[in-house]
C-alpha positions as CSV (number, residue, x, y, z in Angstrom):
1,M,74.3,-8.7,76.2
2,L,76.9,-10.7,75.6
3,S,80.3,-10.3,75.4
4,H,82.7,-10.6,72.3
5,R,84.6,-13.5,74.2
6,T,81.0,-15.3,75.7
7,L,79.4,-15.1,72.0
8,R,82.6,-16.7,70.4
9,A,83.1,-19.3,73.0
10,R,79.7,-20.4,72.2
11,A,79.6,-20.5,68.9
12,L,83.2,-22.3,68.7
13,A,81.5,-25.0,70.8
14,R,79.3,-26.1,67.7
15,P,80.9,-28.6,65.4
16,D,79.7,-26.9,62.5
17,V,81.1,-23.2,63.8
18,K,84.2,-24.5,64.5
19,A,85.2,-26.1,61.3
20,E,84.2,-23.5,59.4
21,Y,86.3,-21.2,61.5
22,E,89.0,-23.2,61.6
23,R,88.6,-23.3,57.0
24,L,88.6,-19.6,57.2
25,K,91.8,-19.2,59.4
26,P,94.0,-18.5,56.7
27,E,92.0,-15.7,55.5
28,F,91.3,-14.3,58.6
29,A,95.4,-14.2,59.8
30,F,95.5,-12.7,56.3
31,L,93.1,-9.9,57.2
32,D,94.7,-9.5,60.5
33,Q,98.1,-8.7,58.7
34,V,96.3,-6.3,56.1
35,L,95.2,-4.2,58.9
36,A,98.0,-4.3,61.2
37,A,99.7,-3.2,58.0
38,R,98.0,-0.2,58.0
39,K,97.8,0.7,61.6
40,A,102.0,0.5,61.6
41,A,101.9,2.6,58.4
42,G,99.7,4.9,60.5
43,L,97.5,5.4,57.6
44,T,93.5,5.5,57.4
45,Q,91.6,3.7,55.0
46,A,91.0,6.9,53.0
47,A,94.5,7.6,53.0
48,I,95.5,4.4,51.4
49,A,92.4,5.2,48.6
50,R,94.3,7.9,47.8
51,R,97.2,6.6,47.8
52,I,96.4,3.6,45.3
53,G,94.0,5.7,42.9
54,T,90.6,4.5,44.7
55,T,87.9,5.0,47.2
56,Q,87.6,4.4,51.1
57,S,84.6,2.3,50.4
58,A,87.2,0.1,48.1
59,I,89.4,-0.1,50.5
60,A,87.0,-1.0,53.4
61,R,85.4,-3.8,51.4
62,L,89.1,-5.3,50.9
63,E,89.7,-5.2,54.5
64,S,87.1,-6.8,55.6
65,G,87.3,-10.1,53.6
66,S,83.5,-10.1,52.9
67,G,83.9,-12.7,50.5
68,K,81.6,-10.6,48.0
69,H,84.8,-8.2,46.5
70,L,88.0,-10.3,46.4
71,P,90.7,-7.6,45.2
72,S,93.1,-9.0,42.2
73,L,96.3,-9.2,42.8
74,A,97.5,-6.1,41.4
75,T,94.9,-4.4,44.5
76,L,96.9,-6.2,46.5
77,H,100.0,-5.3,45.6
78,K,99.2,-1.3,45.4
79,Y,97.8,-1.7,49.0
80,A,101.2,-3.4,50.1
81,N,103.1,-0.5,48.6
82,A,100.8,1.9,50.0
83,V,101.8,0.6,53.8
84,G,105.2,-0.1,53.1
85,C,104.8,-3.6,52.8
86,R,105.3,-6.1,49.7
87,V,103.0,-9.0,49.0
88,E,104.4,-13.0,49.2
89,I,101.9,-15.7,47.3
90,R,103.3,-19.1,48.5
91,L,101.9,-22.5,47.3
92,V,102.0,-24.5,51.2
93,K,101.2,-28.1,51.1
94,G,98.3,-28.9,52.8
95,R,96.7,-32.1,51.8
96,D,97.7,-35.3,50.2
97,L,97.2,-35.7,46.4
98,T,97.4,-38.1,44.2
99,R,97.6,-38.8,40.2
100,R,95.1,-39.7,37.9
101,S,95.8,-41.4,34.4
102,S,95.2,-37.6,32.7
103,G,98.4,-36.4,35.0
104,R,96.2,-33.8,36.8
105,A,96.3,-33.7,40.8
106,T,93.5,-34.7,42.5
107,S,92.6,-34.5,46.0
108,A,93.0,-38.3,47.5
109,R,89.6,-39.7,48.8
110,R,89.4,-41.3,52.5
């Protein structure tokens, strides 16, 4: 049986997998923060669920980042409050943009 480290290394050796991994890196980082905050607060998923009025399975979905169940901002704020944190949302420049004649920004084509 392959170790997680070996499997990850093999997967990331593939350019298509590595590109997708890099694309999802910010989401993985956010989920790491969510899990670290719950751990630091010493809470279980069930305890957070009770605090914010939902189910443990809803918290599990939120923490899994599966993409099928995206939490609302209100839910993220409730979760953060339950673990003694707050949510900060920022726009960070990530790529060059050009203006179309309509005035809307679009991705620059290279």
